Structure formats: structure tokens, C-alpha cells
C-alpha positions as CSV (number, residue, x, y, z in Angstrom):
1,M,55.3,46.7,126.3
2,L,53.2,45.9,129.3
3,T,54.9,44.4,132.5
4,I,52.6,42.4,134.7
5,D,53.8,41.9,138.2
6,L,52.1,38.6,139.4
7,D,52.6,36.9,142.9
8,L,54.7,33.8,143.0
9,E,51.5,31.5,143.4
10,L,50.2,33.0,140.4
11,E,53.1,32.9,138.3
12,A,53.7,29.0,139.3
13,S,50.3,28.3,138.1
14,L,50.6,30.0,135.0
15,A,53.8,28.4,134.0
16,A,52.1,25.1,134.9
17,V,49.3,25.8,132.5
18,A,51.5,27.1,129.6
19,K,53.5,23.9,129.9
20,Q,50.4,22.0,129.9
21,K,49.1,23.8,126.9
22,H,52.6,23.8,125.1
23,C,52.8,27.5,125.0
24,T,54.8,30.1,126.5
25,Q,53.5,32.0,129.3
26,N,52.9,35.2,126.9
27,E,50.8,33.3,124.3
28,L,48.9,32.2,127.3
29,I,48.1,35.6,128.9
30,K,47.5,36.8,125.4
31,K,44.7,34.1,124.9
32,L,43.3,34.7,128.3
33,L,43.3,38.4,127.8
34,S,41.6,38.1,124.5
35,H,38.9,35.6,125.7
36,Y,38.2,37.7,128.8
37,L,38.0,41.2,126.6
38,T,35.5,39.1,124.1
39,D,33.5,38.2,126.9
40,Y,33.2,41.3,128.5
41,Q,32.3,43.2,125.3
42,S,29.7,40.8,124.7
43,N,28.2,41.0,128.2
44,N,28.6,44.8,128.0
45,N,26.5,44.8,124.7
46,H,24.0,42.5,126.4
47,F,23.4,44.6,129.4
48,S,23.0,47.6,126.8
49,T,20.5,45.9,125.0
50,L,18.6,45.1,127.8
51,V,18.8,48.5,129.1
52,D,17.7,49.8,126.1
53,R,14.4,47.7,126.3
54,I,13.4,49.5,129.6
55,K,10.3,51.4,128.8
56,P,9.7,54.8,130.7
57,V,7.3,55.1,133.6
58,K,5.5,58.3,134.3
59,A,5.2,59.1,137.8
60,A,1.6,60.4,139.2
61,Y,3.6,63.3,140.9
62,S,7.0,64.8,140.0
63,A,10.2,64.6,142.0
64,E,9.5,67.8,143.9
65,E,6.0,67.2,144.5
66,M,6.9,64.0,146.3
67,G,9.5,65.4,148.2
68,Q,7.2,68.2,149.5
69,M,4.4,65.4,150.1
70,L,6.9,63.5,152.4
71,R,8.0,66.5,154.1
72,E,4.3,67.3,154.7
73,G,3.6,63.7,156.2
74,K,1.4,62.9,153.1
75,E,2.9,59.3,152.1
76,Q,-0.4,58.0,152.0
77,F,-1.0,60.0,148.8
78,L,1.9,58.7,147.3
79,I,1.3,55.1,148.4
80,A,-2.2,55.5,146.8
81,A,-1.1,57.0,143.6
82,H,1.5,54.2,143.3
83,A,-1.3,51.4,144.0
84,H,-3.3,53.0,141.3
85,H,-0.5,53.4,138.8
86,V,0.4,49.6,139.4
87,Q,-2.8,48.3,138.6
């Protein structure tokens, strides 16, 4: 059994909505949580589908090479490689 501690304003709102819907506060909370969890799972699955569609991109240089170029002040090589790769 789960106990939820609500502030007075939220508890009053919950009681009012439950009364309007002709159900108990417990039933209303169950419905709300069920709806939220269903939406959450649906959105999470949608996000996973979008991530799965991302195609890998091959960089012109490895991360180590890029780091070395930056340390050596050769940013222009990276900019040129990026410009060539984007086209």
C-alpha cells in the first residue's frame, strides 16, 4: 500500500474533482496514474523509435586527432573537413 502526502490545496482539488466525477479520491488517483504511465510509455517508445532511425555519421578525423588539432591551433582543418563533409 502506497501513501501519498499531498499539500492541502492539491488535496482539496483532488476531492473536488473526485466528487464531480462521482468516484473516490483513490479511484481518481489510480485512473490518473494509469493514464500518465500509459502516455509516458508511449512517448518513451516513440523517442526510442526516433533514436533508432538516426544514421551514424563518419567523421573525417578521430576524436584524438581532432583534440590534437585543436591543441595545435589547426581549427581551420576541422572547419574545412566539416564543410566538405556536410556538402
